[in-house]
ZAMARGU-4260 file (C-alpha; in steps of 0.2 Angstrom, whole numbers, plus 5000, padded with zeros to 4 digits):
<rodrens>
0) 5659/5447/5597 | 5663/5437/5613 | 5651/5424/5615 | 5643/5421/5634 | 5634/5407/5637
5) 5620/5409/5647 | 5623/5429/5652 | 5617/5444/5646 | 5630/5457/5642 | 5627/5477/5637
10) 5631/5481/5620 | 5638/5500/5614 | 5628/5508/5600 | 5630/5526/5596 | 5611/5531/5595
15) 5605/5515/5607 | 5607/5503/5619 | 5607/5483/5618 | 5611/5467/5624 | 5618/5449/5616
20) 5615/5431/5624 | 5622/5414/5618 | 5612/5400/5616 | 5614/5381/5615 | 5612/5374/5598
25) 5599/5360/5594 | 5607/5356/5579 | 5627/5357/5583 | 5640/5358/5570 | 5639/5352/5552
30) 5652/5348/5542 | 5644/5356/5525 | 5658/5347/5515 | 5653/5332/5518 | 5644/5321/5504
35) 5635/5306/5511 | 5619/5302/5512 | 5618/5304/5531 | 5624/5318/5531 | 5614/5326/5517
40) 5597/5321/5527 | 5607/5328/5543 | 5606/5345/5535 | 5587/5343/5527 | 5579/5338/5543
45) 5588/5352/5553 | 5580/5364/5540 | 5598/5370/5532 | 5597/5376/5515 | 5606/5364/5505
50) 5610/5366/5486 | 5603/5357/5470 | 5619/5344/5467 | 5617/5338/5485 | 5598/5336/5481
55) 5602/5327/5464 | 5616/5314/5475 | 5601/5310/5488 | 5588/5306/5474 | 5601/5292/5468
60) 5600/5285/5484 | 5587/5273/5493 | 5571/5282/5496 | 5556/5286/5506 | 5542/5293/5502
65) 5532/5304/5514 | 5516/5314/5515 | 5513/5331/5519 | 5498/5340/5523 | 5497/5357/5520
70) 5494/5370/5531 | 5479/5385/5526 | 5491/5395/5516 | 5496/5381/5504 | 5510/5392/5495
75) 5518/5398/5509 | 5519/5378/5513 | 5526/5370/5497 | 5537/5384/5497 | 5544/5381/5512
80) 5545/5363/5508 | 5554/5366/5492 | 5566/5378/5501 | 5570/5365/5515 | 5569/5349/5504
85) 5575/5353/5488 | 5564/5356/5472 | 5566/5339/5465 | 5560/5330/5483 | 5544/5338/5482
90) 5530/5334/5473 | 5511/5345/5473 | 5497/5335/5473 | 5483/5347/5476 | 5483/5363/5486
95) 5478/5351/5501 | 5494/5337/5499 | 5512/5336/5496 | 5523/5320/5495 | 5541/5321/5500
100) 5556/5309/5495 | 5569/5310/5507 | 5584/5296/5508 | 5585/5278/5518 | 5572/5276/5531
105) 5574/5295/5539 | 5558/5306/5535 | 5556/5324/5538 | 5556/5331/5555 | 5537/5343/5557
110) 5546/5353/5573 | 5553/5367/5562 | 5541/5365/5548 | 5529/5380/5551 | 5519/5376/5537
115) 5515/5359/5539 | 5498/5352/5548 | 5502/5334/5546 | 5516/5321/5542 | 5517/5302/5537
120) 5522/5288/5527 | 5515/5283/5512 | 5511/5263/5512 | 5501/5259/5498 | 5496/5267/5481
125) 5483/5260/5467 | 5478/5266/5451 | 5462/5273/5449 | 5449/5270/5435 | 5432/5275/5437
130) 5422/5276/5453 | 5436/5276/5467 | 5424/5270/5480 | 5426/5250/5477 | 5444/5253/5477
135) 5444/5264/5494 | 5434/5250/5502 | 5446/5235/5495 | 5460/5246/5505 | 5451/5251/5521
140) 5447/5232/5524 | 5452/5223/5541 | 5465/5211/5529 | 5474/5228/5524 | 5474/5238/5537
145) 5478/5223/5554 | 5497/5222/5549 | 5495/5242/5551 | 5492/5242/5569 | 5505/5239/5579
150) 5499/5227/5595 | 5497/5241/5609 | 5487/5251/5595 | 5468/5253/5601 | 5462/5268/5592
155) 5461/5271/5575 | 5455/5286/5565 | 5454/5289/5546 | 5456/5305/5536 | 5452/5309/5515
160) 5459/5321/5506 | 5453/5323/5489 | 5436/5318/5483 | 5417/5324/5482 | 5408/5328/5498
165) 5399/5310/5492 | 5416/5302/5496 | 5417/5311/5512 | 5402/5305/5518 | 5406/5288/5514
170) 5423/5289/5525 | 5412/5291/5541 | 5402/5273/5539 | 5418/5263/5530 | 5427/5267/5546
175) 5412/5258/5556 | 5412/5243/5545 | 5431/5240/5546 | 5428/5242/5565 | 5416/5228/5563
180) 5429/5217/5553 | 5442/5222/5564 | 5431/5213/5579 | 5429/5198/5569 | 5444/5196/5564
185) 5451/5196/5584 | 5455/5216/5584 | 5446/5226/5596 | 5448/5244/5591 | 5440/5260/5595
190) 5435/5272/5579 | 5440/5291/5581 | 5428/5300/5569 | 5425/5316/5567 | 5410/5327/5555
195) 5424/5334/5545 | 5432/5325/5531 | 5449/5326/5540 | 5452/5323/5559 | 5462/5340/5564
200) 5482/5339/5570 | 5473/5344/5587 | 5460/5327/5587 | 5475/5317/5582 | 5484/5323/5597
205) 5473/5324/5609 | 5464/5306/5603 | 5484/5299/5607 | 5483/5293/5588 | 5501/5298/5585
210) 5507/5288/5603 | 5495/5274/5604 | 5484/5273/5589 | 5483/5276/5569 | 5476/5289/5559
215) 5476/5281/5541 | 5475/5295/5528 | 5467/5292/5512 | 5473/5304/5496 | 5463/5305/5481
220) 5470/5311/5466 | 5464/5310/5446 | 5471/5294/5442 | 5478/5287/5460 | 5473/5281/5479
225) 5487/5284/5490 | 5487/5278/5509 | 5497/5284/5521 | 5499/5281/5541 | 5501/5298/5552
230) 5517/5300/5561 | 5518/5317/5568 | 5508/5331/5569 | 5509/5350/5572 | 5512/5354/5590
235) 5500/5367/5593 | 5503/5368/5611 | 5520/5372/5607 | 5518/5388/5596 | 5504/5392/5609
240) 5518/5393/5622 | 5530/5401/5611 | 5517/5415/5606 | 5506/5418/5620 | 5517/5411/5634
245) 5532/5423/5631 | 5532/5439/5647 | 5530/5450/5634 | 5517/5453/5620 | 5509/5467/5614
250) 5492/5461/5603 | 5490/5480/5594 | 5507/5479/5586 | 5500/5464/5574 | 5511/5451/5583
255) 5519/5438/5569 | 5512/5421/5573 | 5528/5411/5577 | 5523/5397/5560 | 5525/5412/5551
260) 5541/5416/5556 | 5546/5398/5555 | 5541/5400/5536 | 5547/5416/5533 | 5568/5410/5538
265) 5566/5395/5529 | 5559/5403/5514 | 5572/5414/5514 | 5586/5399/5514 | 5593/5406/5531
270) 5606/5396/5537 | 5614/5393/5553 | 5630/5401/5547 | 5621/5416/5540 | 5622/5433/5549
275) 5603/5437/5553 | 5596/5454/5554 | 5579/5458/5558 | 5576/5477/5558 | 5560/5481/5564
280) 5561/5467/5577 | 5544/5470/5588 | 5544/5459/5600 | 5557/5448/5594 | 5546/5433/5584
285) 5558/5431/5571 | 5573/5431/5581 | 5567/5416/5594 | 5561/5408/5580 | 5578/5408/5571
290) 5586/5404/5588 | 5576/5387/5589 | 5582/5384/5572 | 5600/5385/5575 | 5607/5402/5569
295) 5621/5409/5578 | 5624/5425/5574 | 5607/5439/5573 | 5605/5456/5577 | 5589/5463/5580
300) 5584/5483/5579 | 5568/5494/5584 | 5567/5512/5582 | 5552/5509/5597 | 5561/5507/5613
305) 5546/5497/5622 | 5550/5485/5607 | 5567/5483/5610 | 5565/5482/5628 | 5550/5467/5625
310) 5561/5457/5613 | 5576/5459/5627 | 5564/5451/5639 | 5557/5437/5628 | 5575/5432/5623
315) 5579/5430/5641 | 5562/5419/5643 | 5568/5408/5628 | 5584/5406/5634 | 5579/5399/5651
320) 5562/5390/5641 | 5575/5381/5628 | 5592/5376/5637 | 5601/5368/5623 | 5601/5383/5611
325) 5617/5392/5604 | 5616/5410/5596 | 5624/5425/5598 | 5608/5441/5600 | 5613/5460/5599
330) 5596/5470/5602 | 5598/5488/5599 | 5586/5504/5597 | 5590/5510/5581 | 5581/5517/5565
335) 5581/5504/5551 | 5586/5516/5538 | 5601/5518/5549 | 5606/5501/5553 | 5626/5496/5554
340) 5626/5478/5554 | 5633/5469/5538 | 5621/5453/5536 | 5622/5440/5523 | 5600/5438/5525
345) 5588/5452/5532 | 5572/5443/5539 | 5557/5456/5543 | 5539/5463/5545 | 5540/5480/5546
350) 5529/5494/5553 | 5513/5489/5543 | 5503/5504/5545 | 5493/5511/5558 | 5479/5499/5564
355) 5462/5496/5552 | 5445/5496/5557 | 5439/5494/5541 | 5429/5511/5540 | 5443/5521/5534
360) 5439/5531/5518 | 5451/5525/5503 | 5461/5542/5503 | 5468/5540/5520 | 5473/5520/5518
365) 5480/5526/5502 | 5490/5540/5513 | 5496/5527/5524 | 5502/5514/5510 | 5513/5528/5503
370) 5521/5532/5519 | 5524/5515/5521 | 5530/5514/5504 | 5544/5527/5506 | 5550/5519/5524
375) 5552/5502/5515 | 5562/5509/5498 | 5572/5522/5510 | 5575/5506/5520 | 5581/5493/5505
380) 5592/5507/5498 | 5602/5506/5515 | 5602/5487/5516 | 5607/5485/5498 | 5624/5496/5504
385) 5625/5484/5520 | 5622/5465/5513 | 5636/5453/5508 | 5635/5450/5490 | 5623/5439/5486
390) 5612/5444/5502 | 5595/5441/5503 | 5580/5451/5509 | 5561/5443/5514 | 5551/5458/5520
395) 5532/5458/5522 | 5524/5471/5516 | 5503/5474/5520 | 5488/5472/5506 | 5474/5484/5514
400) 5457/5479/5512 | 5445/5492/5514 | 5426/5497/5509 | 5429/5503/5494 | 5441/5493/5487
405) 5460/5486/5489 | 5477/5499/5492 | 5493/5488/5489 | 5509/5495/5487 | 5520/5489/5473
410) 5537/5486/5475 | 5544/5476/5463 | 5551/5490/5450 | 5559/5502/5463 | 5567/5485/5472
415) 5573/5481/5454 | 5582/5499/5452 | 5588/5498/5469 | 5600/5482/5464 | 5590/5468/5470
420) 5581/5454/5460 | 5566/5445/5464 | 5567/5429/5468 | 5550/5416/5465 | 5548/5406/5479
425) 5539/5390/5471 | 5546/5380/5458 | 5536/5382/5440 | 5526/5365/5442 | 5522/5370/5460
430) 5515/5387/5455 | 5504/5379/5441 | 5498/5365/5454 | 5493/5380/5466 | 5488/5391/5452
435) 5500/5404/5457 | 5505/5417/5441 | 5519/5426/5451 | 5528/5417/5463 | 5539/5431/5468
440) 5524/5435/5478 | 5516/5427/5490 | 5500/5432/5502 | 5496/5425/5520 | 5481/5432/5531
445) 5462/5426/5530 | 5450/5430/5517 | 5441/5442/5528 | 5458/5451/5538 | 5458/5470/5535
450) 5476/5469/5531 | 5484/5454/5524 | 5504/5451/5523 | 5513/5449/5507 | 5530/5441/5506
455) 5543/5447/5494 | 5560/5439/5492 | 5575/5448/5485 | 5593/5444/5480 | 5606/5459/5480
460) 5613/5461/5462 | 5628/5468/5462
</rodrens>
C-alpha cells in the first residue's frame, strides 16, 4: 500500500468502496531489538506490547513505585495495566488501587490508559497495627507534608482509598487541622475539600491540584498505609472531544466509548507493527484510538454504508485535529463474514442487536441472541482462515438484562471448535484479589444497563 501523507485516496473493493489516509505517529519508530532500560521504558510508556523477558530485565533495575486509581470496571483497568506493563510490574491492592513498578525516574503515562483515573508517585509507606487514625494523623502533619509542597503550590487536597466510613469522615477534619499547622509554620494554603472521601479527576483538574497544587492520596490496606502524590489525572476533556466532538455520531448505534476502545486495544496486545482489522467499525472509534496509540496499518469495514461514511468523516477530522499521527487506514463497505484482509489482530464491537427498552419478552430477546450468536460464529470462522499465525481476536458480546432475567451468548465451546484458544486477561493474583473466577470473560457496563458488554480474547490455534 502506498502511503499518502495528509491526503485521502480511493481504494478499489470488489463489493464496496473505501478510502485510506496517513497519519503521523506520536511514537516514532522503535527498534524492538534493543534491550536497554531506557528503551524498555519507551516501549512501555507508549503502550507497546512487550514480553516477559523484558519485564524481568526491567525489574532488576532501579525502580520507581507509582499508584494507579482504577476506573469503574477495575478488572478491565487491571487487565489494561498488566497488558501494557507486564504482570510482574503490577500489584493490585484492592478494587480501587494498583501499584506500578517502573525503572529509574520515569513513571507511567496516563494519556493512553483508558481505564485509569489518577496516577501518582508513592512517597511514604508505614506499617499498620491496630487503629490507623494515629498513623494517618502523624502522616498528615505540617512537618511531613511541607517538604511535599513546592514553593508555588497554594492549594492542597486529600483523598482516602480504603478504610471505613468513620475513617473517611476523619479525613476532612484532618485536612483542616493540617491547614492550621501549615499556617502556624509560615505556609498558607487553601484546602480543596469534597463531601466524598476522594477528589474526582474533574475536581483535581479544575482546582489546579496538578499544575499549582498538590493532592495527597492515602491508601489503606489491612497492614499498611501508603501515601502518594498525584501527578496526573484522566483528561476527561480530551475524551469528550474524541467522543462528542467528532463530526459523525449515531447514539442509536450504542457508540463504544473511546476509553473502552483504548482498553480493548491494550488488552488485545496491539502493537504499532500489527495489521489491525475492525470488521464492525461503526463510526470508527477503535480505529481512531488505534491511530492515536501509533498503530501504523489498519483496516475497517462495515456492512452499513452510512457507518462507512461516518468513519471516513471522523478519520478526516482526526487527521486535522492530530496532525502528528501516522497510520495507513483503509475503510471499506463489506460484510464481516466476507472480509479478505489478512490481519494479525482483530479488535471489534460487533452488532449488539436491536435496541432494547427493558419490556421485551424473554422469547424475543432469546431469538435476538440466537441471531447474533450465528453472526458471531460465522464471522469467527471466516476470521480464523485469514488471521496470521498466533493472531488475536478481541470481541465484545452483549449480555441482555430483561425483566424476566438475563440472556447471555456463550461462545466458549464453539470458539474452541473453530480453532481458538481463550486467553485469560488477568494474572491469577489479580483475578484472586478482584474475585474474578474466569478472566477469559470480563464485563463492561453499568449495573442497571439493559445491555452489558462482555469482552472475549482469543488466540488463533494453528
